[in-house]
N, C-alpha and C positions, 0 to 999 in steps of 0.2 A: 377767616378761622381766629379760632384762640387757640391760644398758646401759654395754656396753665396743663398740671400736672394732673388733670385727668382725660388731655385730649395728645403726648405726647406718644411718639408710636414706640413702641414694648420692644425690648432686647431678643432675639431671633436666638434664645434659650428658653425650655420650661420644665417642669414636673410637672406633667398632665396624670388629672386624677378621673376617673372615670368612675362619674356617683352611679352608670348603674349597674355596671360590675357589683359593687359594693353593693347597694340591691339586694342581688341576687345573693352574693355573699350571705349578708344575713340570713337570707329567707332559707337560704339550705342547710344555714346553723342553726336555724330554728323549726325544721322540719325535720332535724336530726334527732332535737331535745326530746326526752317527754312534756306529753302539756304542763306537768307541775314544779320542772324547773325555771327557775329565771332566768337570760339573761342578764348581761353586765359587759356592756362594751365598752374596752379599756383604750381609753379619749388622752391617756396622755402624754408627754412630748408633740404637741398638736398628730395627735391620733399618728404618730410613731410616721413624724411629716407629712404626711395628708390634710391634714385641715382638721381641726377641732371642731368645729363649728360644724363647716358642713359632711363631714363624717355623724355627728351627733343628731343631725335633725333627720337625715336616712334613719341612722337604728331607730330615730321613739319612735320613725311610722312604719316601721318594721318589728316596733312588738319589744326593744329591747327594756327593762326594767330600769335601767339608772346607768351611771357612765363612772369608770375607774378613773381614775384621776391621781397628781407624783403632789401636785407647788397649792398653794392657796390660789396664786397666779391663774394659774389653769382654767381651778375653780369660777373664777372671779369671769372671767372671758365668756362663761357660757353662760354664767347668771345674766354677766349683763346682756345681753343677747337676746337673749328671754327665754334661754333653756328651765326650765319648771323641774324636771325628775328627780330622782336622788343621786346624789353625785357623792361617792364612797372616795376621801383623800387618803390614798395608801402611806404609807410610813408614818412617820414621827409629824410631830406637831410642835413648833415653839408656841409658851406660854401667851406669846403677843400676838399669835395668828389667832387663838381661840374666844375670841368676842367678835371674827369678822364667821367665823363657821358657826356660830351658836344667830350671829343677825340672817346670816343668807343660807338659814338652814341647811349645813354641807356638814353631814354624814364622816366624824373620824373617828380613823382607827386606835383606838389605846393603847398600850405595848405597857407603862407601869403607873405606879399608885399616884405623885406625882399628878399627871396629864389629866387623871383619871377625877382627884380632888379637886385638884383647878376649873377645868370645864361645869365642873353640877355645883359648884359656887359662880360659876359666869350663868349657865344658863338658870337657879334659882332667878339669881337680880333680872332677868329678863322675863320669867315669867313664864318660859317652857319649861319643855320634859325633850330633852332630843335621844337622837336614836345615835348610838353605838357599835362599834365592832371590836370587840377583842379578837386581836390579834395572836397565833399561839404558833412560839417559834417550837415542830415538830426534829429540827433537823439543820438547817436551812444558817441558820446563827446569823443572821441577819436581826430584821425588826421582830418583836412581838416576845411575850412571858412564855418559858419557858413551859412542856406541856405538869411536866412533874411538880411544876410550881404556879400552875395555873388558879386552884383554888380560891387564894385569898384574895385574887385580883380580881377572881369574880362576885364571892362577895361581899364584898367593898362596890360595889359596878351597884350590884341589887339593894345594897344600903344605900343608897343614894336617891332619893325621889324629883331629883329633876331629870336622870337619865334614864334611858331606858335599851339593855339591853334585845339590839335588833339580834345583829348577829355576829356570830362566831365563826373566827378563819385561818388557815395554815398557807402552805406556799411550795408548791412540792419542787426541792432542788434538781431533780431528772425527771422527767416526765412524760418524755418523749423519742426515750430511747427502748431499743430490745430486753435490758434488761431493769424488772420494775423489780426489782427485789427491795431497793431505796424508799420508793414511790410508797409501798406498802406496807413499809414499817414506820415511817411519819403517818400516813389514815393511820396505821393502825393507833399510834399515838397520842396521837387525833380524836379519836374514839373512844379513848382514856377519860378526853373532858367533858367529851358527850352525854358520857355515863356518870359522870361526878354532877355537873350538870342536871342530869335525869334524876337521880338519887337522891336530889336536895329538890324536886318541884320547880327548874326552873325551865319556862318555854321561852325556847331561842326560833325566832322566825323564820333565819337566812342559816342556814349552816355550807358556806364554801370553801373549796378547795383546790379547784381545779381549773390550771390558767388552761391554753392551745392546746398545749401536750396531754393535760389531762382528761380536758374534755374529748378527743379522740379517741385517748386512749387507755382512759382507767371510767369506763364507765362505774362500777360498784362507787363510784366517789364520788359521784356528781351532785345528791342530797338534793338542797336548794334552790342552787344558785352554780353556774360554772362564768368565770374570770376570761372572756374571750377577749385578743389582742391581736395578735398579731394574724394568724389565720381571717377573719374577718378584712384582713389586704392582703388576700391573694396568695398568703403566702406559709407552706406549715413549714411547721418549725425542726424539722427535721427529715433525713432522706430513708429512715423508716417507721414512719408513724403513719399510725391510717390514713388511707387517701376519702377523700370526701368529692365525688364525681362533680361536675362545673363546678365546680372551686376557680376565680380564676384572679389574676394578680390586678389591686389595682392603680398602680402607677405605672405609669410609665417614662423616663425622663428625654430630651430630644431634643435638637439644635438645629438653625438650619449653614449651611455653608455662607463660611463668611468672607472666605478670600482661595482661591487655587493659586496654585505656584506648580513651577514646571523646571523638575530639577535634571540636570545635566551631570551624568557618571563623574562621584566623586566628592560631589558636594554633599553637606549634610545639614543635618533638620534639630532641631530645638537648642535649648540650655543644656554643655556637656557635651555635644557632639558627639549626643548617641546613638545617631543613624549615619550612614554612608549609602549614599545611592549607586548601587549597582551596577547600574545604570539609567538612559530616561525615562525617569519616573511623576509621573504629576498627582499632586496631594492636596486634598481637599484642609481647611481647616475650621475648626467647631467653634467657637464663640463659647468657649465652656473648659470649665477646668477644676486644680482639687480646691480653690475655693468658693468651688460652690460642692464639694462632698466628693467629687469622681476621684476613685485613688490612684496617690500621684507614682504614678509604676511609666516604666520605659520600655517600649519597645511591644508590649502583651497588650491583648485586651482592643477591642475595635468599636465600629459602629457602624448599622445597617444602613447603607443607602439603594434605596432604587432594590429594596429586597434582595441586599448582595451584602454580604459581608465584606466589610474595609478594614486590614487589619491599621490601628493603630502605630504609627515609628517617633523615635524619638521622646526625648523625657516631656509630664504633663507637667505647664505652666497656670501658676494660679488664675489666667483669667484662658485661656485659648488650650488648648491638644490639636492632633494632625493626623492623618488616616492619608493611604495609600487609596487613591480612585483610580489609580492607570489601568487593571482592568474595568471595570467602571465606566467608558467613557461616556457616555449618555449621561453620566454626574453632570450638571453643572451650581452656581451659582443661586443659594439661597432655596436648593434642594435641601428636603427634610432628614433629618439623619437622627437615627433612634441610637439612644447611648445605655437604656434597657428598655428593652418593650418589645413587640412584638412589631415586625414590618414586613410582608409580605409572607410568607412560609417559614422564617428566619425567627427564631426568638435570645435576643439576651434575657441570662432572668438574673435577681440580684444573688442570688448563688452565684453565681456566676464572675459579679464584680465582689460579693463576698471574698473569695478565693484567692483573685487581684489583688485585695489588700489584706488577706489571710488574717480571713477577719468573719463575723458571721453576718446574720440578714436581715438582722434587726438594726446592726450598727449602720450598716449602708443604707437602710431605710431612714432612719433620723437623721442622718449625717450629712443628710441635703441638706444645703445654708436655705435661709428663707431671700438672701437675693436672691434664688434660684426660685422665680414665682409659679404660685399654682398654680394650674391650669381645670375649672373641672368643666367637662362637659361628660352630656348624656345625666342633666341636670338640671333645677336650679341656681345659681351661681348669681354672685351681687354685682360682675363685673364682667355682664354678658357682652358690655360697649366696649372692651377692653378687649376679648378673644376675639371680637367679629373682625376688627383693626390690624389683628394682628393673622387671623386667615388673610387677610387681602395683601400683608406680605409680599415684595417684589418672586416670584417664581424663578 
């Protein structure tokens, strides 16, 4: 037996990524869109924790036009892995990044004059004409040129022979709630910019405003492309937005029972002694904790074991949490426990964990740390040999 880094036993805690469900979600999203509207799949922050490369490969196969990213590092990781589809870098770029963007055919969002001039000079030096997308601030007050001050920047971009104004975009502050008044105000402001473009004979290939919420609830704002992130991963952005039947969560979080303790009445559990046994109890220890991204709660939440809910007791540790399995007598060492996802007829959703964390689903998904390995199922993966060894762990 070889004792090296490719053969050691894997930790019995992981995030499971169902690429089959991801593929189906992308298919349903594409089917819901008019044929002329392109899909930009947002895969920033490791595809919201799902693994950007696996997600990108599936999305390309299912017709995504390109990908939205936040950092140069994220884009380079996809380019280095052979992804040749358009990569749109959202936000603002440092001047030192621009040469890399031009060299690797990355599409830059531009927000201000200095970046436009610097990018044009670098593109000219490469002998290239590079595509840019103008970000218009219509009310979110984050990145972008104000809608009522956009025209001079548009004229500057159009005057630079080494730049091509491929896209114009904005971002909704609130598109997934019942009240659409501010989203519609933003869209009206964006249309003012588009009218200015048309009046000057400037043709733009890709006009885009919609995130997942806008895609679901603002069909009049679809224009040429939508930017879909969290919906692709099977999570609806709010409780009131439109539903697409068949969309399912892609990520589950699981662990195996690593220890079983038998408590007598009056004995305590965990740091701070936050739980005292009212009588004889049987508890399971799961080797996962706040160091992996589980909310740091006390006596709240739980896990699914043998298709039943086991309440969490005591406080969460960095590497462990405890659940009460007194009412699940058949539970035993190395049984699989689900912290987020389905088991039998029961389910713990990302929204359930968001409530524990007093936050939102985006925060929960992106805060599962990378030490919690990703295990891809129902699709091709580069570490199937490791996954096979995991499946043969003691039962």
